[in-house]
C-alpha positions as CSV (number, residue, x, y, z in Angstrom):
1,M,64.7,129.6,66.0
2,D,64.7,126.7,64.7
3,T,66.6,124.8,67.2
4,I,65.3,126.3,70.1
5,T,61.8,124.3,68.4
6,A,63.4,121.2,68.4
7,A,64.8,121.1,71.6
8,T,61.5,122.2,73.2
9,P,60.1,118.7,72.5
10,F,63.3,117.0,73.9
11,V,63.1,118.7,77.1
12,D,58.8,118.1,77.5
13,N,59.1,114.9,76.1
14,G,62.8,113.4,77.2
15,P,63.4,110.1,78.5
16,L,63.1,111.6,82.3
17,A,59.7,113.2,81.4
18,Q,58.6,109.8,79.7
19,L,59.7,107.7,82.7
20,V,57.6,109.9,85.1
21,D,54.7,109.7,82.9
22,M,54.6,106.1,82.6
23,G,55.7,105.5,86.6
24,G,54.0,108.9,88.2
25,P,55.2,110.1,91.6
26,V,57.3,107.1,92.8
27,M,59.5,107.4,89.7
28,I,61.1,110.5,90.3
29,V,61.8,109.2,93.6
30,L,63.4,106.3,92.1
31,I,65.3,108.8,89.7
32,A,66.3,110.6,92.8
33,I,68.2,107.7,94.4
34,A,69.4,106.1,91.5
35,A,71.4,109.6,90.8
36,I,72.3,109.7,94.6
37,G,74.1,106.0,94.1
38,V,75.6,106.6,90.8
39,I,77.2,109.8,92.9
40,T,78.5,107.6,95.8
41,F,80.0,105.4,93.7
42,F,81.9,107.2,91.4
43,Y,82.8,109.3,95.1
44,L,83.9,105.9,96.7
45,M,86.0,105.0,93.6
46,L,87.5,108.0,93.2
47,F,88.2,108.3,97.2
48,G,89.5,104.8,96.9
49,A,91.8,105.0,94.0
50,F,94.1,107.9,96.5
51,Y,93.5,106.7,100.3
52,A,92.5,103.4,100.6
53,P,95.4,101.1,102.4
54,R,97.7,99.6,100.1
55,L,100.5,97.2,100.6
56,T,102.8,98.3,98.0
57,R,106.2,96.6,97.1
58,K,108.1,99.5,99.9
59,L,105.7,97.9,102.6
60,K,106.4,94.5,101.8
61,D,110.2,95.2,102.0
62,L,109.8,97.2,104.8
63,V,108.0,94.8,107.0
64,H,110.7,92.1,105.8
65,Q,113.2,94.4,107.1
66,W,111.8,94.6,110.3
67,Q,111.1,90.6,110.6
68,A,114.6,90.5,109.8
69,S,115.6,93.1,112.3
70,P,113.8,95.5,113.6
71,A,116.4,97.4,115.2
72,K,117.6,98.0,111.7
73,A,114.8,99.0,110.1
74,S,114.1,102.6,108.9
75,P,110.6,103.7,108.9
76,E,111.0,106.9,108.7
77,K,113.0,107.2,105.2
78,V,110.3,104.8,103.7
79,R,108.0,108.0,104.6
80,S,110.1,110.7,103.7
81,E,110.6,108.6,100.5
82,A,107.2,108.1,99.8
83,S,105.9,109.5,96.8
84,F,102.2,111.8,96.3
85,F,100.1,108.2,96.0
86,G,102.4,106.8,98.7
87,R,102.1,109.7,101.5
88,N,98.2,109.2,100.7
89,N,98.5,105.5,101.8
90,P,97.3,105.1,105.4
91,L,98.6,101.5,105.6
92,M,102.5,103.3,105.3
93,H,101.9,105.7,107.8
94,L,100.1,103.0,110.0
95,L,103.3,101.0,109.4
96,V,105.7,103.6,109.9
97,N,104.0,104.9,113.5
98,S,104.0,101.6,114.6
99,M,107.4,100.2,113.8
100,S,109.1,103.7,115.0
101,A,107.2,103.9,118.4
102,S,108.3,100.3,118.6
103,Q,111.8,101.0,118.6
104,T,111.7,103.3,121.2
105,N,108.6,102.7,123.8
106,P,108.7,99.2,125.8
107,N,105.3,99.2,126.1
108,I,104.1,97.5,123.2
109,S,100.3,97.1,124.1
110,A,99.7,101.1,124.0
111,I,101.3,100.7,120.8
112,R,98.9,97.9,119.5
113,E,95.9,99.9,120.8
114,T,97.0,102.6,118.9
115,A,97.7,101.1,115.9
116,V,93.9,99.2,116.0
117,R,92.5,102.7,116.4
118,D,94.3,104.4,113.4
119,A,93.1,100.9,111.3
120,Q,89.7,101.3,111.7
121,A,90.1,105.0,111.1
122,A,91.6,104.2,107.8
123,L,88.1,102.4,106.7
124,E,85.6,104.7,108.7
125,P,85.5,107.1,105.2
126,F,84.3,103.7,103.2
127,E,81.9,102.8,105.7
128,A,79.4,105.7,105.2
129,P,79.1,105.3,101.1
130,L,78.8,101.6,101.4
131,K,76.1,102.3,103.9
132,I,74.4,104.5,101.4
133,I,74.7,101.8,98.5
134,E,73.4,99.2,100.8
135,V,70.0,101.2,101.7
136,I,69.5,102.7,97.9
137,A,69.8,98.6,97.4
138,A,67.0,97.5,99.8
139,L,64.7,100.9,99.4
140,A,64.3,100.5,95.5
141,P,62.1,97.4,95.3
142,L,60.3,98.9,98.3
143,L,59.5,102.2,96.3
144,G,58.8,100.0,93.1
145,L,56.0,98.0,95.3
146,L,54.5,101.3,96.4
147,G,54.6,102.4,93.1
148,T,52.5,99.1,92.2
149,V,49.8,99.5,94.9
150,M,49.6,103.3,93.7
151,G,48.7,102.2,90.5
152,M,46.3,99.4,91.6
153,M,44.6,102.2,93.4
154,E,44.1,104.0,90.6
155,A,43.0,101.4,88.4
156,F,40.1,100.3,90.9
157,S,39.3,103.7,91.3
158,A,38.6,104.2,88.0
159,M,36.4,100.8,87.7
160,A,34.8,102.2,90.8
161,A,34.0,105.1,89.4
162,T,32.2,103.7,86.5
163,E,30.1,101.4,88.9
164,G,32.0,98.1,87.3
165,R,31.7,99.0,83.9
166,A,35.1,100.3,83.1
167,N,36.7,99.1,79.9
168,A,40.0,98.4,79.3
169,S,41.1,101.7,78.2
170,Q,40.6,103.1,81.9
171,L,42.0,100.4,83.7
172,S,44.9,100.3,81.7
173,G,46.8,103.3,82.6
174,G,46.6,102.5,86.7
175,I,48.0,98.6,85.5
176,Y,50.8,100.4,83.5
177,E,52.0,102.6,86.0
178,A,51.7,99.9,88.7
179,L,54.1,97.6,86.4
180,T,56.1,100.4,85.2
181,T,57.3,100.9,89.1
182,T,57.9,97.7,89.8
183,A,60.2,96.8,87.0
184,A,61.6,100.3,88.0
185,G,62.7,99.2,91.2
186,L,63.7,96.2,90.3
187,V,66.1,97.7,87.7
188,V,67.8,100.2,90.2
189,A,68.1,97.8,92.9
190,I,69.8,94.7,91.4
191,P,73.2,96.5,90.0
192,F,73.2,98.6,93.1
193,A,72.7,94.9,95.5
194,A,75.7,94.1,93.4
195,L,78.1,96.9,94.1
196,A,77.4,96.7,97.8
197,A,78.4,92.8,97.6
198,W,81.6,93.9,95.6
199,I,82.5,97.0,97.8
200,E,81.8,94.6,101.0
201,F,84.1,92.1,99.4
202,R,87.0,94.6,98.6
203,L,86.6,96.6,101.9
204,R,87.0,93.1,104.1
205,R,90.4,92.2,101.7
206,I,91.8,94.9,102.7
207,H,90.8,94.9,106.3
208,K,92.5,91.3,105.7
209,T,95.5,92.8,104.9
210,I,95.8,95.1,107.4
211,N,95.9,92.6,110.1
212,S,98.2,90.3,108.3
213,T,100.6,93.3,108.3
214,L,100.2,94.3,111.8
215,V,100.4,90.6,112.9
216,S,103.9,90.6,111.0
217,V,104.7,93.5,112.4
218,F,103.9,93.1,116.0
219,N,105.3,89.1,116.3
220,V,108.3,90.2,116.1
221,L,110.1,91.2,119.6
222,P,111.2,94.9,119.4
223,A,115.2,95.4,120.1
224,T,114.3,97.4,123.7
225,E,112.6,94.4,125.0
226,Q,115.5,92.1,123.8
227,A,117.9,94.2,125.8
228,E,115.3,94.6,128.6
229,A,114.8,91.0,128.5
230,P,116.6,88.9,131.9
231,Q,119.0,86.7,131.0
232,A,120.0,83.3,132.4
233,D,123.5,82.9,133.8
234,P,124.7,79.4,132.7
235,V,127.1,79.3,135.9
236,T,125.4,80.8,138.9
237,A,121.7,79.4,137.6
238,P,120.9,77.5,140.4
239,S,119.8,73.8,140.1
240,E,116.1,73.0,140.1
241,P,115.2,71.8,144.0
242,S,113.7,68.7,144.5
243,R,110.5,68.6,145.5
244,E,110.2,67.2,149.1
245,N,106.2,66.9,148.8
246,Q,104.7,65.0,146.1
247,N,101.6,66.1,146.5
248,E,102.9,69.7,145.8
249,P,100.5,70.9,142.3
250,E,102.6,71.4,139.3
251,P,102.5,74.9,138.3
252,A,100.6,76.1,135.4
253,Y,102.1,77.8,132.3
254,S,100.7,78.8,129.2
255,V,101.6,80.9,126.0
256,G,97.9,82.0,125.5
257,G,98.6,85.5,127.6
258,N,100.9,87.0,125.0
259,P,99.7,89.7,123.4
260,R,102.3,89.3,120.5
261,L,100.6,86.0,119.6
262,A,97.0,87.6,119.7
263,H,95.2,89.0,116.8
264,A,96.5,92.6,115.6
265,T,92.7,94.3,115.9
266,G,92.0,92.6,118.9
């Protein structure tokens, strides 16, 4: 019985109840969005630990093997020997699928477009949690400002009710509520703004890693195209004909249209 009696004041006058009493109804919204932000951040960290694209040592060795000899590379062997964390790595499946398709399919443009689509799909699960954290960081100061306005309205309402003869104790409640919600909004916004910037920086690094890895793969000419590439016969190759008309324009050559020199993500 004593335990229940001791626990009841803690529930009624606990930290959350005190914050609500100090800040009013706006404080409830700030506490709610702060809880949502914390849950989102832990979900993002847990999801990223298992499903974030990672360039592991085995994938680096696979890329080096592919650059040395695409025909001798064995990407499917890497997939079959992957561990639990390796099978959850989207970059491993992206590289294996791209390399396997390049060994059998001469249409490299279609393979590259598929790789771009898969790379974007690998980063999509991280965009929604990041957007939630960014919205919380932007919304918290506005809610604090709303609480400030409501608190000042309460203070001036008390002053109007007493026809300008309100004492300090009557005005202090509204001013205290105004300052409390402002401080609470900043306390919520500052750490979530820092977390949003850090998460965005991490996603940029992951995006850069995926791009550089795909460029390393698609810059190597597959064996199927090497076999189909036309070879010049040194014996029967005709010599360059002399130009009878010196005013004939020289043919223009450009390597800018080579899709293998383009960025991996277009």
